[in-house]
C-alpha positions as CSV (number, residue, x, y, z in Angstrom):
1,M,71.1,-20.8,24.3
2,M,68.1,-22.0,23.5
3,G,68.1,-25.9,22.8
4,G,68.9,-27.2,19.0
5,Y,70.6,-24.0,17.8
6,T,74.1,-24.0,17.5
7,H,75.2,-20.6,15.6
8,D,75.6,-17.5,18.1
9,S,74.7,-14.9,15.1
10,D,71.2,-16.6,14.8
11,I,70.1,-16.9,18.4
12,R,68.5,-14.6,19.9
13,T,68.6,-14.5,23.6
14,R,65.7,-14.6,25.9
15,G,65.8,-11.4,27.1
16,Q,66.2,-9.9,23.4
17,H,63.0,-12.4,22.7
18,L,61.1,-10.9,24.9
19,D,62.1,-7.0,24.2
20,E,61.1,-8.2,20.8
21,I,57.4,-9.4,21.8
22,H,57.3,-6.2,23.8
23,A,58.1,-3.9,20.8
24,A,55.5,-6.0,19.2
25,R,52.8,-5.0,21.5
26,A,54.2,-1.4,21.7
27,D,53.8,-1.4,17.7
28,V,50.2,-2.7,18.0
29,N,49.6,0.0,20.8
30,R,50.8,2.7,18.6
31,E,47.8,1.9,15.7
32,P,44.8,0.7,17.4
33,Q,42.7,2.0,13.6
34,R,43.7,-1.8,13.0
35,A,41.6,-3.0,15.4
36,N,39.4,-0.4,15.2
37,S,38.3,-0.8,11.3
38,P,35.5,-1.2,9.4
39,A,36.5,-5.0,9.1
40,R,37.1,-5.0,12.8
41,E,34.0,-2.9,14.2
42,A,31.9,-5.5,11.3
43,T,32.2,-8.5,13.8
44,E,30.1,-10.1,16.0
45,S,28.6,-8.5,19.9
46,A,25.8,-8.9,21.6
47,V,24.5,-6.1,24.0
48,L,24.9,-8.4,27.9
49,P,25.4,-6.2,31.2
50,S,27.5,-3.0,30.3
51,V,30.5,-4.5,32.2
52,S,32.5,-7.5,31.6
53,P,34.6,-9.4,34.2
54,P,38.2,-8.2,34.4
55,M,40.9,-9.3,32.2
56,A,44.2,-10.9,33.3
57,T,45.7,-9.3,36.0
58,P,48.9,-7.3,34.5
59,S,51.0,-9.5,36.2
60,S,49.9,-13.0,35.2
61,L,50.3,-11.9,31.7
62,I,54.0,-10.1,32.1
63,T,54.5,-14.3,33.6
64,F,52.7,-15.7,30.5
65,F,54.8,-13.6,28.0
66,A,57.8,-14.1,29.9
67,H,57.1,-18.2,29.1
68,L,56.7,-17.4,25.7
69,A,59.5,-16.0,25.3
70,E,61.8,-19.1,26.6
71,A,60.0,-21.6,24.3
72,A,62.8,-22.5,21.8
73,T,60.7,-24.8,19.4
74,E,57.0,-24.0,17.6
75,T,56.2,-27.1,20.1
76,D,56.8,-25.2,23.1
77,V,55.4,-22.1,21.6
78,I,51.9,-23.4,20.7
79,N,51.6,-25.3,24.7
80,T,52.5,-22.0,26.0
81,I,49.9,-20.0,23.8
82,V,47.2,-22.6,25.1
83,D,48.1,-23.8,28.3
84,E,48.9,-21.0,29.8
85,G,47.4,-18.2,27.6
86,A,44.1,-19.1,28.4
87,S,43.8,-19.0,31.8
88,A,46.5,-15.2,31.2
89,L,43.9,-13.8,29.2
90,G,40.8,-15.1,31.3
91,A,39.3,-17.4,29.2
92,T,39.0,-21.1,30.5
93,S,40.0,-22.8,27.6
94,A,42.0,-22.5,24.4
95,T,41.5,-24.5,20.9
96,L,44.5,-22.8,18.6
97,A,44.3,-24.2,14.8
98,L,47.2,-23.1,12.2
99,I,47.0,-23.5,8.2
100,R,48.4,-26.0,6.3
101,D,50.8,-24.5,3.8
102,D,50.6,-27.7,1.6
103,T,47.3,-27.2,1.4
104,S,45.5,-24.4,2.7
105,Q,43.5,-25.9,5.2
106,L,43.1,-25.6,8.7
107,R,44.2,-28.6,11.4
108,L,43.8,-28.3,14.8
109,I,46.6,-28.3,16.6
110,A,46.2,-28.1,20.6
111,A,43.2,-27.6,22.6
112,T,43.0,-27.3,26.1
113,G,42.9,-30.6,28.2
114,Q,43.4,-32.6,24.8
115,S,46.8,-33.8,24.2
116,S,48.6,-33.8,20.8
117,E,48.0,-38.0,20.5
118,A,44.0,-37.3,20.3
119,L,43.8,-34.3,17.7
120,S,46.3,-36.0,15.6
121,G,43.7,-37.8,13.9
122,S,41.8,-34.7,13.8
123,P,40.0,-34.1,10.0
124,S,41.5,-30.6,8.2
125,I,39.4,-28.0,7.9
126,P,38.9,-26.4,4.5
127,R,38.6,-22.6,5.0
128,T,34.9,-22.4,3.6
129,A,33.3,-24.6,6.4
130,P,30.7,-23.1,7.5
131,V,32.4,-22.4,10.7
132,P,33.5,-20.0,12.6
133,I,37.3,-20.4,12.9
134,A,37.1,-21.1,8.8
135,Q,35.5,-17.6,8.3
136,V,37.9,-16.2,10.5
137,A,40.5,-18.0,8.7
138,A,39.4,-16.8,5.5
139,N,39.2,-13.4,5.8
140,G,41.2,-12.7,8.8
141,V,38.6,-10.8,11.1
142,P,37.9,-11.8,14.4
143,L,34.3,-12.7,16.2
144,W,33.0,-12.2,19.0
145,F,30.5,-13.4,20.5
146,A,28.9,-12.5,24.3
147,Q,26.4,-15.1,24.4
148,L,25.4,-18.2,22.4
149,D,22.4,-16.6,20.8
150,D,24.9,-14.8,18.7
151,L,26.1,-18.1,17.7
152,V,23.2,-20.1,16.9
153,V,22.3,-17.6,14.1
154,R,25.3,-17.7,12.6
155,F,27.1,-21.0,13.1
156,P,23.4,-23.1,14.3
157,S,25.5,-26.6,13.9
158,V,28.4,-25.3,16.2
159,A,26.5,-23.7,19.2
160,A,24.2,-27.2,19.3
161,E,27.6,-28.5,21.2
162,L,27.2,-25.6,23.7
163,L,23.6,-25.2,24.2
164,G,22.4,-24.7,28.0
165,Q,25.8,-23.8,28.4
166,S,26.5,-20.1,29.8
167,C,29.3,-18.8,28.1
168,S,31.1,-16.3,25.8
169,L,33.5,-16.8,22.7
170,A,36.4,-15.0,20.7
171,Y,37.6,-16.4,17.2
172,L,41.3,-14.2,16.6
173,P,42.5,-14.1,14.0
174,L,46.9,-15.1,14.0
175,L,47.8,-12.8,11.5
176,S,51.8,-12.6,9.6
177,G,51.8,-9.4,7.7
178,E,48.9,-9.7,6.2
179,R,48.8,-13.8,5.7
180,C,45.9,-15.3,8.3
181,I,48.4,-18.5,9.3
182,G,45.8,-19.7,12.0
183,V,43.1,-19.3,14.4
184,L,42.7,-19.1,18.1
185,S,39.7,-19.6,19.7
186,L,39.0,-18.4,23.2
187,R,36.1,-19.3,26.0
188,F,35.2,-17.1,28.3
189,A,32.5,-19.1,31.6
190,T,31.7,-15.5,32.5
191,A,29.7,-13.2,30.5
192,R,31.6,-10.6,28.4
193,T,30.6,-7.9,25.8
194,F,34.2,-7.4,25.0
195,E,34.6,-3.9,25.4
196,P,37.0,-1.9,22.4
197,D,39.7,-2.3,25.5
198,E,39.4,-6.2,25.9
199,R,38.9,-6.5,22.2
200,E,42.2,-4.8,21.5
201,Q,43.8,-6.4,24.6
202,L,43.3,-9.7,22.8
203,L,44.2,-8.7,19.5
204,T,47.7,-7.1,21.0
205,A,47.6,-10.8,22.8
206,T,47.5,-12.4,19.6
207,G,49.3,-10.1,17.9
208,L,52.5,-11.4,20.1
209,F,51.5,-15.2,20.1
210,S,52.4,-14.7,16.0
211,V,55.5,-13.1,16.6
212,A,56.6,-15.9,19.2
213,L,55.5,-18.3,16.1
214,H,56.8,-16.6,13.1
215,H,59.8,-16.4,15.5
216,V,60.7,-19.9,16.4
217,R,59.4,-20.8,13.0
218,T,62.6,-18.9,11.6
219,L,65.0,-20.2,13.7
220,E,64.0,-23.7,13.0
221,R,64.1,-23.2,9.0
222,V,67.7,-21.5,10.0
223,S,68.8,-24.9,11.8
224,A,67.2,-27.5,9.1
225,S,69.0,-25.4,6.5
226,E,72.2,-25.2,8.0
227,Q,72.0,-29.2,9.5
228,Q,71.2,-30.1,5.1
229,L,74.4,-27.7,4.3
230,D,76.8,-29.7,6.8
231,E,75.6,-32.9,5.3
232,A,75.6,-32.0,2.0
233,L,79.5,-30.6,2.7
234,A,80.5,-33.9,4.6
235,I,79.7,-35.4,1.3
236,V,81.2,-33.6,-0.9
237,A,84.3,-33.4,1.4
238,H,84.2,-37.7,1.5
239,E,83.5,-37.6,-1.6
240,L,86.5,-35.8,-2.9
241,R,89.1,-37.4,-1.1
242,N,88.5,-40.7,-1.9
243,P,89.8,-40.2,-5.7
244,L,91.8,-37.7,-5.0
245,T,93.5,-40.3,-2.6
246,S,93.5,-43.0,-5.9
247,I,94.5,-40.4,-8.3
248,H,97.6,-39.2,-5.2
249,G,98.1,-42.9,-4.9
250,N,98.7,-43.6,-8.5
251,L,101.1,-41.1,-9.1
252,Q,103.3,-41.8,-6.2
253,L,103.9,-45.7,-7.7
254,L,104.3,-43.9,-11.5
255,G,107.2,-41.6,-10.0
256,Q,109.0,-44.6,-8.2
257,H,108.6,-47.1,-11.0
258,L,110.4,-44.2,-12.6
259,L,112.9,-43.1,-10.8
260,H,114.2,-46.5,-9.5
261,D,112.4,-49.3,-11.5
262,P,112.3,-50.4,-15.0
263,L,108.5,-49.4,-16.3
264,D,106.5,-52.2,-16.3
265,P,103.4,-51.4,-19.2
266,K,101.0,-53.3,-17.9
267,R,101.3,-52.0,-14.4
268,A,102.2,-48.5,-15.8
269,H,98.5,-48.8,-18.2
270,A,97.2,-50.1,-14.6
271,S,97.7,-47.4,-13.0
272,V,96.7,-44.2,-15.8
273,Q,93.8,-46.0,-15.7
274,Q,93.0,-45.6,-12.4
275,I,93.9,-41.8,-12.3
276,L,91.9,-41.4,-16.0
277,D,88.5,-43.7,-14.0
278,Q,88.8,-41.4,-10.5
279,T,89.4,-37.8,-12.9
280,R,86.3,-39.4,-14.2
281,R,85.1,-39.2,-11.2
282,L,85.9,-35.8,-10.3
283,E,84.1,-34.7,-13.3
284,L,81.0,-36.1,-12.2
285,L,80.9,-34.9,-9.4
286,L,81.9,-31.5,-10.5
287,A,79.1,-31.4,-12.9
288,S,76.4,-32.8,-10.4
289,M,77.4,-30.0,-8.2
290,L,76.7,-27.0,-10.8
291,D,73.9,-28.9,-12.8
292,R,72.3,-27.8,-8.8
293,S,73.3,-24.8,-9.0
294,R,71.9,-24.1,-12.4
295,I,68.7,-25.9,-11.3
296,Q,68.9,-23.5,-8.3
297,H,69.2,-20.8,-10.7
298,G,66.4,-21.5,-13.6
299,L,70.1,-21.8,-15.7
300,L,69.5,-25.6,-16.5
301,T,68.2,-25.2,-20.2
302,L,68.0,-27.6,-23.1
303,E,68.6,-28.6,-26.6
304,I,65.4,-30.0,-28.4
305,V,66.7,-31.2,-31.6
306,P,64.6,-34.9,-33.4
307,C,66.4,-37.9,-32.4
308,D,65.4,-41.5,-31.1
309,L,64.9,-42.6,-27.5
310,S,65.7,-46.0,-28.3
311,T,69.0,-45.4,-29.9
312,I,69.8,-42.9,-27.7
313,V,69.1,-46.0,-25.0
314,R,70.8,-48.3,-26.2
315,D,74.9,-46.7,-27.5
316,F,74.8,-45.1,-24.2
317,V,73.8,-48.0,-22.0
318,R,77.0,-50.3,-24.3
319,R,79.0,-47.8,-23.0
320,F,77.9,-47.6,-19.5
321,V,78.5,-51.4,-19.2
322,A,82.1,-50.7,-20.9
323,S,83.0,-48.3,-18.2
324,A,84.5,-49.4,-14.6
325,E,81.6,-48.1,-13.0
326,W,79.6,-51.7,-14.1
327,T,80.8,-54.8,-12.0
328,P,81.2,-58.5,-13.6
329,N,78.6,-59.3,-10.5
330,H,75.3,-57.7,-12.9
331,S,73.8,-58.5,-15.8
332,L,71.9,-56.1,-18.5
333,K,69.0,-56.8,-19.9
334,L,67.6,-54.5,-22.8
335,D,63.6,-54.7,-23.7
336,L,64.1,-51.2,-25.8
337,A,60.8,-51.0,-29.1
338,P,63.0,-50.7,-32.2
339,E,62.3,-47.2,-32.5
340,L,61.0,-44.5,-30.5
341,P,61.6,-41.1,-32.8
342,G,60.5,-38.1,-30.6
343,S,62.0,-34.4,-29.9
344,W,64.2,-34.5,-26.2
345,D,67.4,-33.1,-25.4
346,P,69.7,-36.1,-26.5
347,L,72.3,-35.1,-23.5
348,R,70.2,-34.5,-20.8
349,I,68.2,-38.2,-21.5
350,E,72.0,-39.8,-21.6
351,Q,72.5,-38.6,-18.1
352,V,68.7,-39.5,-16.9
353,V,70.4,-43.0,-17.6
354,N,73.3,-42.5,-16.6
355,N,72.0,-41.8,-13.3
356,L,69.6,-44.2,-12.8
357,L,72.3,-47.4,-14.3
358,S,74.8,-45.8,-11.6
359,N,72.1,-45.6,-8.8
360,A,71.0,-49.3,-9.9
361,V,74.0,-50.3,-9.2
362,K,75.5,-48.6,-6.4
363,Y,72.2,-49.8,-4.7
364,S,72.4,-53.6,-5.5
365,P,76.0,-54.3,-4.6
366,G,75.7,-58.1,-4.7
367,G,74.7,-57.8,-8.4
368,G,72.1,-59.5,-10.1
369,P,69.9,-58.2,-13.3
370,I,69.4,-54.7,-14.2
371,T,66.8,-53.6,-16.8
372,V,66.3,-51.1,-19.0
373,A,62.6,-50.9,-21.1
374,A,61.5,-48.1,-23.2
375,R,58.3,-48.4,-25.5
376,A,55.6,-46.4,-26.8
377,L,52.3,-45.0,-24.9
378,G,50.2,-43.2,-27.8
379,E,52.4,-39.9,-27.7
380,L,54.3,-40.9,-24.6
381,V,57.7,-42.8,-24.7
382,E,58.0,-44.6,-21.2
383,L,61.5,-45.8,-19.9
384,T,62.2,-47.6,-17.1
385,V,65.0,-49.2,-16.0
386,S,64.9,-51.8,-12.8
387,D,67.0,-53.5,-9.9
388,Q,67.1,-56.3,-7.6
389,G,69.2,-54.5,-5.4
390,A,68.2,-53.2,-1.5
391,G,65.5,-50.9,-1.8
392,I,64.2,-47.9,-0.4
393,P,63.3,-47.5,2.8
394,R,59.0,-46.9,2.8
395,G,59.8,-43.9,5.3
396,E,62.4,-42.0,2.7
397,Q,60.8,-42.9,-0.7
398,G,58.9,-39.7,-0.8
399,R,62.1,-37.5,-0.3
400,L,64.2,-39.4,-2.9
401,F,63.9,-36.2,-5.1
402,E,65.3,-33.6,-2.8
403,P,68.9,-32.7,-3.4
404,F,71.7,-34.5,-1.1
405,M,68.9,-37.2,-0.4
406,R,70.9,-40.5,0.3
407,A,68.6,-43.6,0.8
408,G,68.8,-46.5,2.7
409,D,70.8,-47.7,5.9
410,H,73.9,-48.1,3.9
411,A,73.2,-44.5,1.7
412,L,76.9,-43.3,3.9
413,Q,78.7,-46.5,2.4
414,V,77.4,-46.0,-0.9
415,P,79.3,-43.5,-3.3
416,G,77.2,-40.3,-4.4
417,I,76.0,-36.7,-3.0
418,G,72.5,-37.6,-3.7
419,L,72.0,-35.3,-6.5
420,G,71.4,-38.1,-9.1
421,L,67.6,-37.9,-8.5
422,H,67.1,-34.6,-8.2
423,I,68.7,-33.6,-11.2
424,V,66.6,-36.4,-13.0
425,A,63.5,-35.4,-11.7
426,T,64.6,-32.1,-13.1
427,I,65.2,-32.9,-16.3
428,V,62.3,-35.1,-16.9
429,E,59.7,-32.3,-15.7
430,R,61.8,-29.8,-18.1
431,H,60.7,-32.0,-20.9
432,Q,57.3,-31.8,-19.4
433,G,57.3,-35.6,-18.1
434,A,57.0,-37.1,-15.0
435,V,58.9,-39.2,-12.7
436,A,57.7,-42.4,-10.0
437,V,59.8,-44.8,-8.1
438,E,58.6,-48.0,-6.6
439,S,60.3,-50.0,-4.0
440,E,60.2,-52.3,-2.1
441,P,62.9,-52.7,0.8
442,G,64.6,-56.3,0.1
443,E,63.1,-56.4,-3.2
444,G,64.7,-53.7,-5.4
445,T,64.0,-51.0,-7.5
446,T,62.3,-49.6,-10.6
447,V,62.0,-45.8,-11.3
448,T,59.5,-45.2,-14.5
449,I,59.9,-42.1,-17.0
450,L,57.3,-40.6,-18.4
451,L,58.0,-37.9,-21.8
452,P,56.0,-36.7,-24.1
453,R,57.5,-37.1,-27.9
454,S,57.6,-33.3,-28.5
455,P,57.3,-30.7,-25.0
456,I,55.0,-28.6,-25.3
457,N,57.6,-25.3,-25.2
458,S,59.9,-26.9,-27.9
459,P,60.5,-24.8,-30.9
460,L,59.6,-28.7,-32.8
461,A,56.6,-29.0,-31.1
């Protein structure tokens, strides 16, 4: 079993992984037209002595690919490619750059003889940069430079660093389907002509590198998704158990009174109220889970009507403060403009205010002031909810709107399943608005929402 994976059905054995690599290699060998396409033939080459030094021996390649098949994480695969792949392919050094999905820029990940820490400060490289790896990343076509004179003509700024040295260079794309996910640069100390068989061997090897990267990335995504699902199920189970336990206990108490004792109206009312409160808590929990499902399937709809934001917020806050969720240790300050007319979904706006107030109460267990404010900003309205509670650790603030995210050191002690802010953000975005969070650990949190007075896709716009 590979390290870090827990489900046998999602794990290939090392032998199966090696078989996959050999199969991929066979696929490449069955498709020589890919290596010999017009784009491939257009790559750079120079005429040197007709015979290059021999490439790596079959035994060294077999050993290398066996180690590659054993790599269990993306980091392991990368290190194996750079540390062992270069020498296995007859190169003296290698550099690997991967394309960042969020920016489509190249980032240097590993290089022979350099630590990951040393490369972590390297700047990202746009795919429009005048350097070989950027060109290869942009068009997915390899570059071959049998001698530095060829490199000087095309990329003088890169060649300047290598002047006076004798070497050949290959820049090879790592392809996932038709998409380039990275570039492997190989440097050979001895001159090479990069004959067709040499090119085929190098392109085949980089194809297998791509297979290995795709394999471990898929497994890591599956593992992360399963872990998130397990955590979400544990949170939901915990949140269901507490109100059900309370309901069960109060029903037992009522049953005993009805059978054996004269019914005390006050005690009976208190038990019934506890049952109602916990039932309401279950309703909200299930509503959040249903909204999450609607969001996933694009089914969260809005009923946009003319309304007044100040009235919606004022009326809902009044009901919230009268509910069991409010505590006597908290104080409320309302700072609302007299009127804020616009077109929104009133029930969804109430849901936003409810989730923000609920978080403000839960994450300030010691009590304190909570401020709800709303004002006009031209064609926008601004709604803020502030507390002076525990605040949110800085390292977690960027993930607050993710589903099932629960921030803070005492998250497990706070009721909820971590869907509140995720739903808030979705509702606000459906109104073509924006939401932001400012928080200082130990000082409190402010959530700010900006809403257009009339959403663009509203029939009332």
